[in-house]
N, C-alpha and C positions, 0 to 999 in steps of 0.2 A: 123045301121049307117056304111056303108062302106067307106072307106077312099076316094073312088071316088068322093063322094059328100060332105064330111065332112069338116068343116072350123074349124081352131083352132086359138086361140089368146093365146100368152104367156104374163103373167103379170110378168114383170121382164125378162130382156134380157142378164142375166150373162152367165157363162161357161156351166152351166148345161142346161139351155134353149137353147143355141147355139148348144150343143152337140146333144140335141133331134131334133132340127130343121135340123141340118146336116144329122142325121140318117134317118129322114123321107124323106128327098129329095133323099137321096140314094136309099131308098125303092120305089121311084116312085111317092111320093107326088109332087104335082105342088106347086112353090112358091106363086101362087094366093090363095092357101088354108091356108097359114100360115101367121100370123101376130104377132107383138109384141108391148107391151107397155113398154118403157123403159125411165126413166127421164134423164139418161146421154146421152149427145149428141154424144160423141165418140162411146159409145157401140151401139146406133142407127144407126150411119153411118156404122160401122162395119158389123151390121147384114144386112143392106141395100146393102152394097157392095159385101159381100161374098155370101149372100144367095139369094139376089134379092127379098127379101121379104118387104111388107110395114110395116111401123113402126108409132107409135104414141107417143107423149111425155106425154100423160095423159090418164087416164081411162076415157072414155065417151061412150055414146050410140052407136056410129059406131064401136069403138074398141071391145066392148063386144057383138057385134051382129055376134055371132059365135055358133057352136054347142058345142065347148068345150072351157073351159077357163082353162089353165095351170097356177097355182100360183106358180112361181119360184121366189119369193122374199126371202129376208132373214127373218127367224122366227120372229125376233123382230119388223119387219115391217108388219107382216101379219094382225094384228088386225085393223091397221089403213086402209090399203088396202081393207080388207074386208068390212068396214064399208062404204067405197066409192063405192064398188061393189053391196052391198045388193040392193039398189033401181033399179039396172039395170038387175037384174036376172029374168028370166022367165021360161026358158026350159034347159039352158045350163047344160052340165055336168061339174062339177068342179074337176080337178084333182090337188091336192096339193102336191109338193115336199118339203114343208118347214120341215125341221127336227124338231120333238119333239112336234109340234101342234097337238093335238089330234082333231079328226073330231068333237066331241061335242062341243068344244070349237069354232072351226072355224064355225060350224053351228049356234052357238049363235050369233056370230059377224056378220054372214050373215042374221040374222033376222029369224032363225029357218029354213033355207034351208037345204034340205036333200040329194040332188043328189051330194054327194061327194065321191070321191076315194082318199084315203091317199096313198102316195107312198114314201117308203125309197130306193132311188137309191144309187149308189156308183160312185166314180170319174172315174173308168175305162169305164164308159159310154163316157167319152171324146174320146175314141178310139174304140167306139162301142163294148166293151168287158165288159160292166156293168153287174150287177145282182141286180134286184129290187124286193122288198117286197111290195105286194098291199093289200090294205083292203077297202072293199066298205061299206058304210053306207046302211041301209036296203031299203032307197029310191032309190037305184040304180038298175036298170033293168038289165037283162043278157045282152042285145044288147049293153048297155053303158059300161059294164064290158068288153065286147069283144073289144069295141072301145079303152079303156084304155090299155088292153093287147097289142094291136096293136101298140099304140103310144110309150109305154115303150119298147116294144119289138124291136123297130127300133134301139135301143142302146145297146141291150144285151139280157139276159134271164130274165124270171120273175117268181115270185111265189106268188099265192094268199093266204092270211091267213084269217081264219074265225074269228079270235079274235084279236081286234085291240091291246090289251097288248102285243101280241106276237112280235109287231113291236120294242119293246124295245130289244128284243133279236135279231132281225135282225139288227137294228141299231148297236148292239155291235159287232156282227159277220162280216156282210158283209159291213154295212155302214162305221164304222171306220176300218174294216179289212184291206183295202188296205195299211194303215199306218203301221199295224204290219208287213205286208209283206215287206215294204220298210225298216223298222228297222231291220229285219233279213237279209236283202240285205246289207245294211250298215254295219253290223256286219261281214258279209262274206268278204266284201271288205276290211275292216281294217284289218282282220286275212291275207289276201292275202298279203297286203302292208307290214305288220309285218314279213311275211315269205319271203319278198324280191322281190316280184313281182313289176312291174310298175303300175301306175294309170290305164293306158289303159287295160293292161292285168287283173288287179284285177276287174275292172269294168265289162269287157266282160265275164269273167269266172264266176262271181257271178250272172250277169243278164241271161246268157244263161243257167247256171244250174238251176236257179229258173223256168225259163220259161219252160225248157225241162221236168223237174220233175212234173210240174202243168199239163203239156200236157200229160205226161205218166200217171198220176193218173186219169185225166179226161177221157182219151180213154181206160182205163182199166176197167174191170168188177170186179176187186178185190178192196177191200178198201186200204186206204193208210197205215195202219199198217201192212198188208200182204205184199204189195209192199216193204215197208221199211225192214221187215225181211229178205226178198228174196235178197236184195242187201247187207246184212250185214254178211260178211264171218266171220266164227269162227276164233278168234285170229287175225283178220286183222285190218286196219286202221279205217275202218268205225265203227267197234265195239268200238275201243279205244275212239273215238270221242263221240259216243252215250253214253258209260258208264260215261264219263266225264259230258255230259250234265245231265244225271240221277242223279248223285251224287250232282249236283247243282239244282236238283228239278225244271228244266227248264219247263217242260210240265206243271207242277202244278202251277207255277208261270204265265204262259199265260193263263190257264183256269181262274185264280184269277183275271187277268187283264181283260179279257173279261166280267166277271161277274160285275167287277167295272164299266165298260163302261154302262152295262145294267142298272145298279142302276142309273148312271148319266143321262140316257135317260129318265127314269122315273121322276127324280127330274126336269129335264129341262122342261117335259111335264107339271108339275105342276106350274112351275115358269112362263113359257111362256103363259100358259093357263088362267093365273089370270087376271081378269079386274082390272085396277087401281081404287084406292079408288075414288068414286065420289067427284067432288068439293063441298065444303060447300056451302049451298044456300046463 
């Protein structure tokens, strides 16, 4: 399935769906290849105005007549959405970006359907700088995996994982990771303010420093630790700051925090994947 012929329908037209649609259009996809089902009128109108794509207010035969359906609804809504989709499935590739929902549970809600790729994207996809972890069920052939790579590759970089359980780690590191980075930027800005800089200066210095250091690390063949040692002069200011962080065990605290996020990701998979108790007869 090359994108020249492929048609996609997004079920859910929120921020992440809009980011992927925008990315695909920038990569040369045509508006006629992309559609979205979205219940909110304002979100529908926005998609039509900005991206010139066709939208639907509800899931129906016409909306789901596509090569690929991208499930971009909230995890809590996925079970209900899947049960509405189940009778309309024949050959479509399903890509789900609903956090936490495991393929096995989604497959069950879809009546045993197996052509499912699960994706954990992250919010920098909104500026085409995301990184996504992907996992395919055994019912997904190689060409369909390539299509999924192309779709998610429109908003950043991708990595495939052979074991679905690994997506809990991906969720903890890159899925939630942008918030950790923003938290560190906040701290840097606060320190700058307390040292007497004004808000504009504090913001620019913190943001540019983070962006620059990330770029340096991304473009270097050496690892972050090596680069850090190189910029840490004996007896200098950087060494003093890092010694303070080490005495506060900041690195260990960050590692603990990411592991806590992975545990929560597993718990959410358990909670969200449960079927509600059946109604008494």
